[in-house]
N, C-alpha and C positions, 0 to 999 in steps of 0.2 A: 641665697635667701631661703629660709625654711618654708615648706608647704604648710598652709593652714587649712586647705580644702582639698579633698581628693587624694590625700596622702595614704598610699596602699599600705604603708608599714604601720599606720594607726588604725587600719580598717580590718574588718573580718572578711572582707570580700577578697578571698584568695582563690587562685585557680585550683590548688590542690592543698586544702587545709591539713596541717599536720605533717606535710612532707617537705623535706629540705629541697630548696631550690638549687639545682646543680650549676656549675660553672658553664657559661654559654660556649666557652672555647672548646669544651669537650664533647660538643654535639655529634661531630663526625665519628669521634672514637666510640661513643655510645652506640651510634647507628651501626657501625661495623660489628661491634661486640655482640649486640643483641639481634643482628640481622633484621633490624626493623625496617630496612629499605626494601624488603621483598613484599611490597604492597601488591595486592591483586593476585593473579593466577599466571602461571606459565602456560605457553600454548598447548602443550600436551594435556594439561589438566583441564584447560578451558574447552578443548575440543573432544573431550572424553564423552562420547555419545551415550555410554552407559550411565553416566552421572548427570549430564546436562542436556541430553537429547541432541538432535541434529540442529546445528546453529546456522543462521544466515549472517550476512554482514551487519544487519541492524541489531543483532542480539548481543553485541559486545563493543567495547572501546579499547584503544590502546592508551596505556597510561604515559604521561609525559616523562621526558628525561631531562638531561642538563643541556642548555644552549650555550655553546662556546664558539660559534662560528656563524657567519651570515648565511642565509638561505641560498644565496647564489653559489656557494661552495659546494652544495649538494650535488654529487655525481649520480646520474641516473642511467648509466650504461648497463645493459643486461643482456644476456644471451636469449636468442629466439630459437636457435638449434644448437647442436653440438659444435658447429663450425661457424655460425654467424651470429653477431651481436648487434644490438641497436643502441643508439645514443639515448633514445627515449623509449620506455616500455609500452608503447600504445600500438594496438594493432586493430584495424577495422575489419568488421566481419564479412565473410563471403555471402552476403545476401543481396538479391537483385534490387533492393531499394536502398542499398548501402554502398556497395563498392563496385565501381567499374574503373576505367583507366584514369579519370580525373581524380577521383578519391585516392587511388593507388599512388599516383604521381605526387600529390600534395602530402599525403601521409609519409611517404619516403622523404620528401624534401624537408619535412619537419622532424626527421629523425626517427619516425616509426615505420610502419609497414601497412600496406593495404593488400588485402587478399581478394582477388577478382573472382566474382561468383561464376558458376557454371550453369546457370539457368538460361542458356543460349547455345547456339551452335558452336562446335569446336572452332570453326573458322573465325567466328566473332570473338571468341574468347582469346584466340591466339593473336588476332589483330590488336586487341586491347594490350596484350603483353608486349607487343612490338612497339606500341606507342609509349609505354612506360620505359622500355629499354633505350629508346631513341631520344627521350626527353632530355637527358643530361649525360654527357660523356666527358672523358678525358680526350684521348685520341679517338676519333670516330674511325674505327677500322673497316667499316662497311658502309660508307656514305652512299646516299642516292646520287648516282652519276648520270649526267645526260650527254648525249652526242650532239654535235653541231647541227644535225638534221632534225632533232626534236623540235616540235612546234611551240609557240608561245602558249597556245591553248593547252597543250599536254603539260607544260610546266605549271600553269595555274591549277590544273587538276591534281598534280602531285602536291602542290602547296596545300590544297584543300584536304587531301588525304592525310598527309603527315604533320600539318600544323606549322610548318616552317617553309620559307621560300628561298633559301640559299643553297644553290646546287652547283658542284663543280662540273665543268664541261670538258671532256677528253675526246681524243681523236675518234676512238671507236665506241665511246659511251660506256666504258667499263673501267674498273679500278686497274691500276698498273698499266695504263696507256698514257700517252703524252697529254699533259694538261694544257688546254688552249684558252680557257676562260672560266669566268664565274657569272652565274645568274643570281640576281637578288630580286626581292619583292618590288624594289623601286624600278628595276629594269623592265618588268612585265606588267606592272600595275595598270597603267594607262595606255599601253601600246594598242593601237587601233585594230591591227589585223592578228587574229588568233592563228592564222595559217602560216605566218612568217616563221622561219627557223630562228632558234635562240641565238645562232651565230650572228644575226643582224643586230642583236640588242645586248649581247653579253659584254661584260667588262673584261678587258684584256690587260689592264694595268694592275698587275697582281703582286702581292707581297707573299712570298713563300718562305719555307724553312726546310733545311736539308734533312734527309733521313738520318736518324740517330740523335736528333735534338730531343732533349729531355722535356717532360711535361712543364717543369718550372721555366725552362728557357723559352719554350713555345709560348707560354702565358705572358712571359715578359715582352716578346715580340709583338704579340697580339695586343697587349695593353698599350704599347707605344704607337701602334698603327691606328689608322681610322677605319680599318676593314672590319667587316662582320665575320669573316671566316679567314682561317690561316691554312692553306693547303701545305702538306708535307710531301716533298718530291724527292726522287732518288737523283743520282748524278746525271741521268739522261732526261730529266724533267718529267718522268712518269709519276702520276699521282699514287702516293702510298697510303696517306690517311688525311684526316681533316680535324681542325680544331675550331670551335665556335666561340665567339665573343659572348654570346648569351650564356654559355655554360660557365664562362669566367664570371659573369655577373651573378649567376645562381650560387656559385661558390662563396661570393661575398654576402649574399642575402640569406643563404640557408647553410650556415656552417655545420649544423648537425645532421645534414642529409645522410641518409642510409645508402651508402654506395659501396660497390666492389673495389677492393684496393688496386687491382691490376687494370681494370677498364674504366674506372670511374663512373660506371653506369649505375643508375638507381636499381636497388635490389627490388625484385619483383616476385610476388607469390600469387598463386592461383589455386582454386579448389577443383577437384574432380571427385567423381563417385568411385564406386568399386565394382562396376559392371565390366564385362569383357570389352564393350565398345569404348570404355574410358581409357583403355591402353592406346587406342588410336588417337584419342583426344590428347593424351599425355605426350605422345610423339610430336604432335603439332605444337604443343605449348613448349616442349623442349627445343624444338627447331627455332621457335620465336625468341628464345633466350631466357626462359624461365629459370629461376634460382631456387625457389622453395615451392613444393607441392604439398597441399593440404588435403588429406583424405576426408571427405565431408560425409559423416554419417551421425545420426543421432545416438546410435549405439555402436561404438567402435570395436567392441570385442566380438568379432565375427570371422568365420573362415574366409569370407570374401575380402575383408580388409587385410587379413594376415597374408593371403595370397598375393594381394596387390603390393604390399610392402616388399615382399621378397621379389616380385617382378621388377619393381622400381630399383631396388638395390642391385639387381643383376644386370638390367638393361640400361639404366640411367644412374650410374654411380656418381655423376657430377651433381645430381640433384639431392637436396636435402628434403626429407619426407617427414611431415608431421601427422601423427595419427590421432584418432579420437572419433567421437567424444567418449570420455571415460569419467566415472566418478568413484570407482573402487580400486583398491590395490590389485585385486585379482584381474580386473580388466587391463590395467596398466601393465601388469607383468607379461601378459601374453603379447602385447605390442611391443614392449621393450625387447623381449626375446626374439621378435621377428626383425628387429633392427631399426625402429624408429629413431629419428634424430631430435624429436620433440613430441610433446603430448598436449592435447587440447582437453581441458577439464570443464565439465558442465553438462547437466542433463535436466531440462525443464526449468531452468532458472532465468531464461531470457524474458524480456519484457513482452514479447509477442508470442511466448511459448506456453502451451497448456498441457504438455506431456505428463507432468506430474498429476495434474487433475484428471486427465482423461485415461491415461494408462496406469495410473498408480505406481509408476516406476520412475526412479530418479533419486536424487539426494540433495539436501540443502547445500548451497554453494560453498559456505565457509568450511563445512565438514569435508566436502569433496576436495577442495583445494589443499587443505592441510594434509590430509591423509595420503593423497596421491603424489603430491609434490615431494613430501618427505621420503617416500619410497623411491620415486624416480630420481631424486638427487643422488642417491647412492650409486646410480649407474651413469651419472653425468648427463641425464636427460632433462632439459629445460621444460617447464610447463606453462601453458597459457591458461589464465583464469578466463573462461569464456562464459559470459552471462551474468546477470544480476547487477551490473554496474550502472548506477544511477547518478552518481556524483563523485567528487574527488575522494571523499571519505571511503567509498567502496574500493576505489583503486588502491588506496594506501592499504586497506585491510587485505585485499587479495595478495598484494606483494608481500605484506608482513607474514602472511600464512605460508609463503614458500613459492608462489608463482613468480617466474621471471618477467612475464609480461601479462597484460590484460587485454582482452578482446572486447570491443564495443560495437553494438549494432544500433539500438534505438538512440543512444546518446549521440551518434553521428549522423543519423538518418535525416535529420532536419537541416543539415548544413548545405551550403551552396554546391558543394562538390559531389553530393550524393545524386544518383540517377533520379529522373523525374522532374515534374513541374510543380511549382508552388501553386496553391489555390486558397481561396478564402473560406474558412469554415462557416457553419451556421451561426457561430458566435461572433463572427467578424474578425477572426484571427488568421494570420498568415501560417499555413501548414504544408507539409508535404506528406504524400502517401507513404506508409511503412507497413510492411507485413512480415509474419513469420514464414519461413521456408516450409513449414508444415500446415500452413493455412490452405483452405480449399482453393483460394485464388492462385496461390503459388503452385500447388500441385496440378491445377488445371491450366496453369501458364496464362492466366488472365493478366493484362498489363497493369491494372491497378494504378493508373495515372503516369506510368513510366513512358518516356519517349523512346525507349530502346526498341530497335528493330528486331522483331522476332521471326527472322527468316527461317529458323528451324527450331522446333521445340526440343528441349533436351530432357524434360521431365525430371529435372534435378531435385525438385521437391519431393516427388514420389520416390526417387531413388534413395534420398537421404533417410526416408522413413520406411524403406522396404515395402513400398506400396505399389510397385509397377504392375503387378498382376491382379490387383484387387478390382473387383467390379464395383464395390462400394468404397468410396474414400472416407477414412476416419481422420478428421482434422486433429493436428497436434499444435496448431498455431492459429493466430487470429489476424485479420487485416484491420488497419486503422490509419491514423495519421499522427504526426508529431509536430510540435511547434517549431517555427523557423529559429535556428540558432545562429544564422549568419555563416560566414566562411570558417572552414577548419584553420585557416591561416591566423585567425584570432582566437578560436575556441580551443585548439590544441595547446597553444602557448599558455592559455589560462589554466588548463589541466596540469601542464608542466610546472608552472609556478605554484599552483596550489599543492602539488606533490612535494616540491622542494620545501615549502614552508611546513608542511606536515612532518617530513622527515627531520626538520630543524626542531620542531616541538618534541619529537621523540628522542632527540639527541644523536641522530645518525647522520653521517656525512656521506653515505652511499648506500645503494640498495645491497650491495654485497655485505657491508657491515650490518645492515638491518637483518638480513637473513641469518647471519652468524649469531647475532645477539638474541634473536628469537630462539634459535636452536640451543644456545647455552642457557636460556632461561633468564637473560638479563633484561630483555624487553617484556614488560608485564601487561596483562590484559585484565579487564573487568567485565563481568556479565552485566547486562542491562535489563531491568524490569520494564514493563510496559510504561509505568509512570516515569522511569528514568529516560526512556525514549521520548515521551511527550515533553519532559523538562528540557532535553537537548535540542528541541526544535523551537521554532518561533512560537511564542504563547503569550497571552496577556495583553495583546495589542488589539485595538479596534480595527485597525487596517495597517497594511504594510506593503512595500514594493520590494520584492526580492530580486535585486539586480546582482548578477554573479560576477561581472567584470566590466571594465570600462576601456 
């Protein structure tokens, strides 16, 4: 039927008057021929400080690519050091209002990493490392072993200390002696006399597996039995190791968990300073099973850090060491030459940090991450984008610019697993205390709402900002509070899903593919004006409820 109204062939309303309309099947050929697909800027042009100034994450966007796969196919595995990789590129900051053992455990279970702060005694920090390492195991090679003479009261104290209540009992109370029984929480929970020996209440009907049993075989035996623990014994009945049902369940519930391949223990990281006494602290952390040590300094390019890196490499070659913080290639080069296994990038970009304002020293985070990570990648050194992360979009941008992982402080400080108690703000909102390590509170070691035992002051805040000998402290951070975010067991999966969907929009199936595409100029970027930033946020509404996930 012929068109009688709106027929464009009879109208002067053309898109391009006077120009021939091309065959639509030739669109891709024309795109390739004219290179018209190169919208936007490549990363090097975008981050050219001489042309565009120093950029932060809010100053640009990543242009979309082609979607040919579901978001669930996006792989997020990425290195944290030269030797260790994570299934999810999320790291919690070593701040005393962010990461203690609970945060470190749950971040590792979710595929990331928690870095335990050092604003406490060396003994307390080492104890937190031990709790992380004992939380999940394959074969437990150093189980807590009781003797038949151990009292019920002592067994209860051990349960309170370690957080679990299943202990093997051997003839002399040590590993590699004859197994005689097992104690569980049910055995001692309601026992009336704390002075009775555990021999009177322990279970002797045991299911065991012989030495040489593989982990898969042992898990199969454990899954078929109704026991909570599976002792591994030699031909003489001596206890060799232990397997826990709770660890089997954790494997099912947390398939992305960051674990060492040989021991199946969670990967644990902790921060130290660069003072001589930190060498003693490091030894205690290494004895507790530490895997990664982060040298915590606001300005990492110092003789103190370089000497500490060399000391760690000589005395603790089994440890991976991450240096920082750095924001320039010159800073990074010194630490790479000293032998670091990873770098931490950022100076003054954290939500509770005022270094750039007070000291007039630092660098916008996007410029820092791109320049340092490009240089470090040439030496195989992974980089952590530390600071300035306020949402999923910032995580994407940090990783797109070359960081292999991102470190978060304020974003995780309001979660259930962070140290401290919740309280109600003046506005009636549920909040948690949060402070920068350069704040006066942190440098004077005030507790700021934390329930942490301060048996010994470590002056970690002062050490991080080279202020130990100062009679007058100059703050480089602030104290405040952050809104409740619930548990990291829900919040981190939200970040992970958001990151996968973002990479899907960009057209990248993995972080490795993303980094290569950025390097080759295939992933493009666009600068944002102030008006563009306003347009990209919520606008034009009378009111709204910004719910991030359900």
